C-alpha positions in Angstrom: 14.9 -2.3 -87.0 15.9 -3.6 -83.5 19.6 -3.6 -82.6 21.6 -4.9 -79.7 23.5 -2.3 -77.6 27.0 -2.6 -76.5 26.0 -2.2 -72.8 23.5 -5.0 -73.2 26.1 -7.3 -74.6 28.6 -6.5 -71.9 25.9 -7.1 -69.2 25.1 -10.4 -70.7 28.8 -11.4 -70.7 29.0 -10.6 -67.0 26.9 -13.8 -66.5 29.4 -16.0 -68.3 32.0 -17.4 -65.9 35.5 -18.8 -66.6 34.9 -22.2 -65.0 38.5 -22.6 -63.6 38.8 -19.1 -62.3 35.3 -18.7 -61.0 35.0 -15.1 -62.3 33.1 -13.6 -65.2 34.7 -12.9 -68.5 34.2 -9.1 -68.2 35.9 -9.0 -64.8 38.8 -11.0 -66.3 39.1 -8.7 -69.3 38.7 -11.6 -71.7 36.1 -10.1 -74.0 37.6 -8.0 -76.8 36.5 -6.4 -80.2 32.7 -6.5 -79.8 31.1 -5.6 -83.1 27.3 -5.3 -83.4 25.3 -5.5 -86.6 21.6 -5.3 -85.8 20.8 -8.4 -83.8 24.1 -10.2 -84.9 27.4 -9.7 -83.3 31.0 -10.8 -83.3 33.6 -10.7 -80.5 37.0 -12.1 -79.5 37.3 -14.1 -76.3 40.9 -14.1 -75.0 41.5 -17.3 -73.1 44.0 -17.6 -70.3 45.7 -20.4 -72.2 45.4 -21.7 -75.7 45.2 -25.2 -74.2 42.1 -24.4 -72.3 40.1 -27.6 -71.7 36.8 -25.8 -71.0 36.7 -23.8 -74.2 33.5 -25.6 -75.4 31.8 -24.9 -72.1 32.6 -21.2 -72.4 31.3 -21.1 -75.9 28.0 -22.8 -74.9 27.4 -20.4 -72.0 28.3 -17.4 -74.1 25.9 -18.3 -76.9 23.1 -18.9 -74.3 23.7 -15.6 -72.6 23.6 -13.7 -75.8 20.6 -15.6 -77.2 18.8 -14.5 -74.0 19.1 -10.8 -75.0 17.9 -11.6 -78.6 21.1 -12.2 -80.5 20.4 -14.1 -83.7 24.0 -14.7 -84.6 27.2 -14.9 -82.6 30.6 -15.2 -84.2 33.4 -15.9 -81.7 37.1 -15.5 -82.5 39.4 -17.2 -80.0 42.6 -15.7 -78.7 44.8 -16.5 -75.8 47.0 -14.5 -73.5 48.9 -16.7 -71.0 49.4 -14.9 -67.7 52.6 -14.9 -65.7 52.1 -17.1 -62.5 55.2 -15.7 -60.8 56.0 -12.0 -60.3 58.7 -10.6 -62.6 62.0 -10.5 -60.7 65.0 -8.4 -61.6 67.4 -11.3 -60.8 65.4 -13.9 -62.7 67.6 -15.8 -65.1 64.8 -16.2 -67.7 62.9 -12.9 -67.8 60.9 -13.8 -71.0 59.5 -17.0 -69.5 56.0 -16.6 -67.9 55.7 -20.0 -66.3 58.2 -22.7 -65.4 56.9 -26.3 -65.0 59.1 -28.9 -63.5 58.4 -32.6 -64.3 59.8 -34.9 -61.6 59.7 -38.4 -60.3 61.1 -40.2 -57.3 62.8 -42.9 -59.3 63.9 -43.6 -62.9 62.1 -45.7 -65.4 58.6 -44.3 -64.8 58.3 -42.3 -68.0 59.1 -38.9 -66.7 60.9 -37.8 -69.8 58.1 -39.2 -72.0 55.6 -37.1 -70.0 57.9 -34.0 -70.3 58.2 -34.3 -74.1 54.6 -34.9 -74.7 53.5 -32.2 -72.3 55.7 -29.7 -74.1 54.6 -30.7 -77.6 50.9 -30.8 -76.6 51.1 -27.3 -75.2 52.8 -26.1 -78.4 50.2 -27.8 -80.6 47.5 -25.8 -78.7 49.3 -22.6 -79.8 51.5 -21.8 -76.8 55.1 -20.7 -77.0 57.0 -23.6 -75.3 60.6 -24.5 -74.3 61.9 -27.8 -73.0 65.1 -27.9 -70.8 66.7 -31.3 -70.4 68.0 -31.1 -66.8 68.7 -34.8 -66.6 72.4 -34.0 -67.2 73.8 -37.5 -66.7 71.0 -39.3 -68.6 69.8 -37.0 -71.3 67.0 -38.5 -73.5 65.1 -35.4 -74.8 67.0 -35.1 -78.2 66.3 -38.7 -79.1 62.6 -38.4 -78.1 62.2 -35.2 -80.2 64.2 -36.4 -83.1 66.7 -33.6 -82.7 70.3 -33.7 -84.0 73.1 -31.2 -84.4 74.7 -28.6 -82.2 73.2 -25.3 -81.2 74.7 -22.1 -82.5 75.2 -18.6 -81.1 72.3 -16.2 -81.4 72.6 -12.5 -82.3 72.9 -11.5 -78.6 75.7 -14.1 -78.1 73.6 -16.6 -76.3 72.9 -20.3 -77.2 70.2 -20.8 -79.8 68.1 -23.8 -78.8 67.1 -26.3 -81.4 63.5 -26.6 -82.3 61.0 -29.3 -83.4 57.2 -29.6 -83.1 57.2 -26.0 -82.1 59.2 -26.6 -79.0 62.6 -24.9 -78.3 64.8 -27.5 -76.7 68.3 -27.6 -75.0 70.2 -30.6 -73.7 73.8 -31.5 -72.7 73.5 -34.2 -75.3 73.9 -31.6 -78.1 77.4 -30.8 -76.8 79.0 -34.2 -76.3 79.9 -37.1 -78.7 77.3 -39.8 -79.1 77.8 -42.5 -76.5 80.1 -40.6 -74.3 79.1 -40.8 -70.6 78.7 -37.6 -68.5 80.4 -38.4 -65.2 80.0 -35.2 -63.2 79.8 -34.3 -59.5 76.8 -32.4 -58.2 78.3 -28.9 -58.5 79.0 -29.4 -62.2 75.4 -30.7 -62.8 74.0 -27.6 -61.0 76.3 -25.3 -63.0 75.1 -26.8 -66.3 71.4 -26.3 -65.3 72.1 -22.6 -64.4 73.9 -22.1 -67.7 71.0 -23.5 -69.6 68.7 -21.1 -67.9 71.0 -18.1 -68.1 72.8 -18.5 -71.4 70.2 -20.0 -73.7 68.2 -17.5 -75.9 64.7 -18.8 -74.8 63.0 -15.6 -76.0 59.4 -15.1 -74.9 57.8 -18.3 -73.7 54.4 -19.1 -72.2 55.8 -22.3 -70.6 59.3 -23.7 -70.0 59.0 -27.4 -69.2 62.0 -28.8 -67.3 62.7 -32.5 -67.3 64.4 -33.1 -64.0 66.5 -36.2 -63.2 64.9 -38.8 -60.9 65.3 -38.5 -57.2 66.0 -35.6 -54.8 69.4 -34.2 -55.4 71.5 -31.2 -56.4 69.6 -30.6 -59.7 66.3 -30.1 -58.0 67.8 -27.8 -55.3 69.7 -25.8 -57.9 66.6 -25.2 -60.0 64.4 -24.2 -57.0 67.1 -21.7 -55.8 67.8 -20.3 -59.3 64.3 -19.6 -60.6 60.7 -19.3 -59.3 59.1 -22.6 -60.3 55.5 -22.1 -61.1 54.5 -25.7 -60.5 55.7 -29.3 -60.4 54.1 -32.3 -62.1 55.0 -35.6 -60.4 55.1 -38.8 -62.4 54.7 -42.3 -61.0 53.6 -45.8 -61.9 51.0 -47.7 -59.9 53.3 -50.0 -57.9 54.2 -49.3 -54.3 58.0 -49.0 -54.9 57.4 -46.1 -57.3 54.8 -44.5 -55.0 57.2 -44.7 -52.1 59.8 -42.7 -54.1 57.4 -40.2 -55.5 56.4 -39.4 -51.9 59.9 -38.3 -51.2 59.9 -36.0 -54.3 56.6 -34.5 -53.0 58.1 -33.9 -49.6 61.1 -32.2 -51.2 59.0 -29.8 -53.2 56.8 -28.9 -50.3 59.9 -28.3 -48.1 61.2 -26.0 -50.8 57.8 -24.2 -51.1 57.3 -25.3 -54.7 53.7 -25.7 -55.6 52.8 -29.2 -56.9 50.2 -29.1 -59.6 49.3 -32.8 -59.4 50.2 -36.4 -60.1 50.4 -38.3 -63.3 50.2 -42.1 -63.3 52.1 -43.7 -66.2 51.7 -47.3 -67.4 48.3 -47.5 -65.7 47.2 -50.6 -67.6 47.7 -52.4 -70.9 44.6 -52.7 -73.1 45.0 -55.5 -75.7 44.5 -54.0 -79.2 43.1 -57.3 -80.4 40.7 -58.5 -77.7 40.3 -55.4 -75.6 41.2 -57.2 -72.3 42.7 -54.9 -69.7 45.8 -56.1 -67.8 47.0 -54.0 -64.9 50.6 -55.0 -65.1 51.9 -52.7 -62.3 48.8 -52.8 -60.1 45.6 -50.9 -59.8 44.7 -47.4 -58.5 48.0 -46.7 -56.8 48.4 -43.2 -58.2 44.8 -42.2 -57.4 45.1 -43.5 -53.8 48.4 -41.6 -53.3 46.9 -38.4 -54.7 43.9 -38.6 -52.4 46.0 -39.4 -49.3 48.4 -36.5 -49.9 45.9 -33.9 -51.0 47.1 -33.8 -54.6 45.1 -33.5 -57.8 45.2 -36.7 -59.9 45.9 -35.3 -63.3 45.3 -38.6 -65.1 46.5 -42.0 -66.1 48.5 -43.0 -69.2 47.9 -46.5 -70.5 50.7 -48.7 -71.8 50.7 -48.2 -75.5 53.2 -49.5 -78.0 53.0 -46.3 -80.1 54.7 -44.4 -77.2 57.8 -46.7 -77.4 57.8 -46.7 -81.2 57.5 -42.9 -81.4 60.0 -42.3 -78.7 62.6 -44.3 -80.5 62.3 -42.4 -83.7 61.6 -38.9 -82.4 57.8 -38.8 -82.9 56.1 -38.1 -79.6 52.8 -39.8 -79.0 50.8 -36.6 -79.2 52.4 -35.7 -82.5 51.6 -38.9 -84.3 49.2 -38.8 -87.3 46.6 -40.9 -85.3 47.4 -40.6 -81.6 46.7 -43.7 -79.6 45.1 -43.9 -76.2 48.4 -42.8 -74.5 48.7 -39.8 -76.8 45.1 -38.7 -76.2 45.6 -39.1 -72.4 48.7 -36.9 -72.5 46.9 -34.2 -74.5 44.2 -34.2 -71.8 46.8 -34.0 -69.1 48.5 -31.0 -70.8 45.2 -29.2 -70.9 44.7 -29.8 -67.2 48.2 -28.6 -66.4 47.6 -25.4 -68.5 44.3 -24.8 -66.7 46.0 -25.2 -63.3 48.7 -22.7 -64.3 46.0 -20.2 -65.3 44.5 -20.5 -61.8 47.8 -19.9 -60.2 48.4 -16.9 -62.4 45.0 -15.4 -61.5 45.7 -16.0 -57.8 49.1 -14.3 -58.1 47.6 -11.3 -59.9 45.0 -10.9 -57.1 47.6 -10.8 -54.3 48.4 -7.3 -53.1 51.9 -6.0 -53.8 53.8 -5.2 -50.6 55.9 -2.1 -50.6 58.4 -0.9 -48.0 58.5 2.8 -47.4 
């Protein structure tokens, strides 16, 4: 009775490429636990992120490659191992965090916190270990948008235990101040609070730490960039020129600080009437895409105006976590997958770089 060989299976899998990384699955050590039973086989494919947007393409090309050598049945189990996109550093404040994603905007009111929350929750829904740091110290909204109440307690190692919902560990200054009390702090105090949230919170092992930055270009952004290696920044804008002008300043700031920018998200792209289907571009058309093309940025996607975003945000149910996500929720899930894919590319590039030693 004919039977597949292990060598034949491995050679076939050398023809299957990881589309984002441009290398085959064997070279990337993504094929595990190959078991052969005659002309049938099973294997585990370990993705570089559980939020991989191209999983279906990898499955199709795998089945085609194995069918070409006579496999009659292929059972694929999916795993994921998120790679670290920054080298481990002894002085790093958050040694258990593999990737730090900063979400920023040039101005307030463009939906930056909404994108931060839904990005974090969507990554957690995919199976990643995720944390969310509310660095908007004087305007914290993350607890309300996640539906979190209460005060963090001390962990076993005498650090602050973050609160958790939707699989996301979250910390915010709002947990420590009375409801309605304003936080009127100068820049050094804001920077100190951000450093404390990085250093003194028991984040544990995380695939991604999403940081919701305050709008603008100020002490908070500078403190973060100096304190930890930011893996990448996601910029949020709306289509109108006043927002694009300000997000351009945020882009220039990150590039000056040598922080890689993963791409641009355009929020409030258009309103689609749920009754008649008419599209109304309230804030203009195509501004985000034009800005991205002009500034050599990837356009990560547009998020339409959707009443379920406001409704969910007010009661602590993010758009991506609703029972039936609307168009905005679906758009933000797709954006989260793209962000995860870009982080995987950065991790692969970092791993391929030679380590310099001084003798």
